[in-house]
N, C-alpha and C positions, 0 to 999 in steps of 0.2 A: 504494500500500500504506500502510495506517494503522499506522505503526511503533509509536506510543505505545500502541495497543491491546494490544500484546504484553506490556505491564507487568501487565496484569490477566487475561489469558487464556492458555491453553495455545497454543503454537505448533506447527503441524503439520509433518510432514516436507516437504511441498510448500512451505510457507512458508519453511522453512530453506534449501531449495535455491534458492528465488527470492532470498533475501537474499544468498546466495553470488554469484548471477548479477547482482545489482543493482550497477551501477557509478555511478549518479547519487547515491545516498544513503549513500555510504560513511561519511562522518563522522557522519551522524545515527545510523547503526547502532552505531558505537562509542560514541556519546554515550548511546544507550539502554542499552547493556550496562553502561556505567559507572554510570548512574543505578540500575539494578537491583542492581548490586554494592553501592552505597552503602546502599540500602534494606535489604539482607540482612545484610551483614557490617560496615557502617560504613567508617570511614577507616583502620582498622588494617591494616597489611601485616606479615605474619609471615615469619619465617625460622627455620631450625634449624641448629645447629652440629653438623655431621656429617661422616662420611667414608665412601667406598666401600671395601670390602675385596673385591677381585677374587680369587676362589678358584682359578680356572683359566682359561686361554685356549683350552683344548682343547674343541672343540664338534663334534658330529656333525650339526648341523642344516644347515649350509651356506647360511644366509640370504643373499640377494643384496644386502641393505642393510647388511651387517655387514663391517667391516674389521678386527675384533679377533681373530677365532677362527683357530686353526690345527689341524692334525691331531695325533693322539696321538703320532705318530712324528716330528713336526717338531722340529728342533734348538731352536726358539724356544718349545716347549711348556713350560708349568709347571703345577704343581698343588700348592697349599698343603695341609699336613695340619692337623688340628684345633689342634695346639699352636701352629703358626705363625700361624694365624688369631687365636687367643686372644692371642698376643703383640702383634699389631697392634691388637687391641681395647684392650689395656692402654695402649699408646702413645696411642691416641685419647683414652682417659679422662684420662690424665695431661696431655694437651694442652688439656683443658677442653671436649672435645666431649661431647655428650649422646646421640648416636646413631651406631651403625655399621650400614651397609647391606651385608649379606653376599650376594654373588651371583657367578655365573660362567657359563662355557659349560656345555653339556650333555655332561658327561664320561661315557663308558661305564662307568666303574668306581665312580661315586658312587651311593650308595643312601641311603634314609631313615635307616638306622642311623648312617651317617657324619654326616649332617646333624644328627641328635639329639646325637651325641657333640660336634659342634662347638658347638652351642648350650650344652650343659652346660659345656664347657671355657671358653667365653667368659664365661658367668655366674660360674663359680667363680673365674676369674682376676681378674675386675674387681670381685668382691663386696667385697673388703677395701678397695677404693677408693671404695665407694659404689655400684658397679654402673654399667652403661651399657645403654641400650636397644638391643636387637637386632632389626633389621628385615631379614628374610631370606627368600630363595628365591622365585623367580617360579613361577607355575603350571606352566610347562614343566619347571623343575627339580624341583618336587614330583612331577609325573607321572613323570619319569625316575627319581627316587629310589624312588618306590613300585613301579614296574615292576621295577627291579633288585633290590628287596628282597622281591618277591612279595607286596606288600601292596595293598589297595584304597586309593583316594584318601582315603576317610574314615578308615581305620586310620592312614595316614601322617600326616594332619593332626592326628589325636588325639594321636599320639606326640609330634609337634613342639610342640603346644600344652601338653602335660603337661611338656615340657622347659623351657617358659617362653616359647615364641614367641607373640607377641600380634598381630603384623602382618606381612603379606607384601607385596612390591611387586606391583602389578597389571600387570606387564610381560608380554611375549610376546603381548600383544593385537594389536600392529601395526595392522592393519586387520581388523575383525571382519566379514569377507566372504570366504567360501571361495574364490570365483573369484580375488580378489586374492591371498589367501594361497597358492593353488596356483601363483601366478606368482612371488611374492617370497620365500616361505618354505614351499615345498611339503612339507618334512619335519616341520614343526611341527604341533601339535595343531589340530583343527578348531575353528571358532567355537563349536560346541555344547560341546565338551569344555572349552574355556576358561571358558565361562559356568558349566558344572557345577562346576568346581573353585572358582571364585570363590564361588558360592552355598554350596558345601559348607564352605568355609573360614569364611564368615560364620556358618553354622549351628553350627560347631564352637566359635565364640567368637573366631575370628581375624579381625580387620579387615584391609582391603586398601586400597591406593591403586588408581587406575585410570589408564590411559594410552592414547595413540594415537601412531603414527608416521605423519607426513604429509609431503607434498612429493615424492612419487616417482611411482607410476603410478596412484594413486587418482583417482576422480572425485568431484564434490561429493556425489552420492547415496551413495557409500560412507562418506564422513565423517558424513553425517546419519544413516545407518543405525547406524553405530558409536556415535554419541552417544546415539541412542535406546535402544540395547541397554543402555548403562551406566545410563541413567535408569531403565529398567525393573528392572534388578537392584537398584538402590538403593531403589526404591519397595517392592520385595518384602522386602529384607533389612535395609536401613539400615546395611550394613557397609562402605561406601566412605567413606574419610576425605577424599579429595581427587582431583581430576582433573589429570593432568600431560600436556599435549600435548608431544610430542617431535619437533622438526623433523628431518627426514632430513638427516643430514650426509653429503654425497654423495662427497666428493673421492677417497677411497681404496677405495670399495666396488665389488663386482662389477657392480652396476647401472650405475654411472658408467663403469667401464672398458669395459663392453660397448657404450657409446654410446646406450643406451636412455634414459638420464636425463642431461641435460647440466648441470643445476643443481638446487638444492633449491627450497623454497618461496620465493616473493617475500615481502617484508615486508608488503605489502598483504594477501596471502592469510593470513599468520600472524595479523595483527591481526583480520581478519574471522572466522577460525576461533575465536579466543578469545571474541570478542563473541557469536557465534552460540551457542557452548557456554553462555555465561552466560544468554543469553535463553531457551534451551531448558531448562537445568537449574533456573534460579532458585534456590530454597532447597533443592531436592532434593539436589543436591551443592553444598554451600555454598562449599567451598574449591577454587579454581582456581589452579594454580601456573604462574608464568612461570620456567622453569628457566634461570637466568642463565648457568650453565656451558655450556649448549649454544648459546645465542643471543646472549649478551653483555649487558652492563648497559644500554646505550642502548635496544635493542629491548625488553628486559624492562620498562623504565620506561614505554614506550609501551603495552605490553600491560597494565601495571597501571592504565592509564587507559582500558582497553578491556574491563574485566570481571574481570580477575584480582585476587587479594587476597593472594597469597603469592609470595615471591621464591625459594623453594626452600632448598637447603642450601649451606653453605660448601664442601662436597665437596672435601676436602683431597686426595683421590685419585680420579680418574675416568678410568681408562685407556681405557674403551670410546669415550667421546666424542673423546678425543685421538687414538686410533687412526684414527678416521673423518675427522679433519681439523679438529676444533674448535681454535680459536686462543685461546679464553678461559681465563684462569688461575683458580686457586682463589681464593676470596674471603675477605677478612678480615671480621670483624664490623663494623669501622668502615666498610668499603666498602659492606656491605649497608645499614647504617643511613643512610649518606650518600645512597645511591641512592634510598632511600625518602623521607627528609625533603626532598630536593631537588624532589620532585614534590608536596609539600604533604601527605604522608600520615604516619601515626604508626607507627614501627617497633616491633615486639614480638618477642622471642625466644619460640619455642614448643617444645613436645615433639612427638614423632612423631604423637601423637593430638590435636594442636592445643590442648593446654592451654598457657596463657600462663605463661611463666617471668618472674616479677617481679624 
């Protein structure tokens, strides 16, 4: 296989699967991806000062890869009201953070009106401090909110956008293959519905991130199909800001406890996934994140040498990853900068929309 030809031409799905299966040219594949990264985004590695605000751990989805959710009647159940969420946003702003990511389980009592109220209260509470960027609500949360409010997806997104929501997390994607979804998250929306919500958000003026959860029951072909779907969405709408691969954290999950999955992805698999994503996306999706809080600083540094150009957020609070068994702590700005400079790259703080903060 002529690897260097992929710098100049489109790579097919068949080629991508063959790259996953190729065991002889592993380091050459990483080197190619890193070269493409350098051509497209240069040597800058970005990060964002942010926190997660988990609104509830109640969820009706019962996903087999999740260790965070509980039933509504569980003694461990919690649900923050809009005022409580706004107070957390104020604390984040006073701590010098620039972004809050607001998300939670799929709660049966949450609707679009509550989501709009929350956005309004966060904006109002933080406005006197200069405001904070609110990145909120996965496609599944938006679908749940719209259904509970008796609204269409388009109506719900329009209301959220008018309240000031400019970006949403492209989570709930998991693996965009209905056969896999019926296995690991059978109650979640279909692949088509996820795509429709993403495209509708983009057409409403709301940008999104994009994600994948890997290292469980998927095959290479599922990864490649997923990446190809994201690329096609971006070519149509241009609304995706970044791609965030998320390694399956297995230890406390139903999939692991059932014995079907004994471990997550290997380091070699992780590196190759990032590299192939960069080779496939090229400049279509420019920003690829190595989420340090899920995989640790050392592996993130290797991934930054394999096609990625972003180290993610400081994530002062990430209960979902920690519930699933993540051992990696919140990051200081100094830790982020040191991790980047020690591999010979240039650290830059960014906004949610990848604007550089000087």
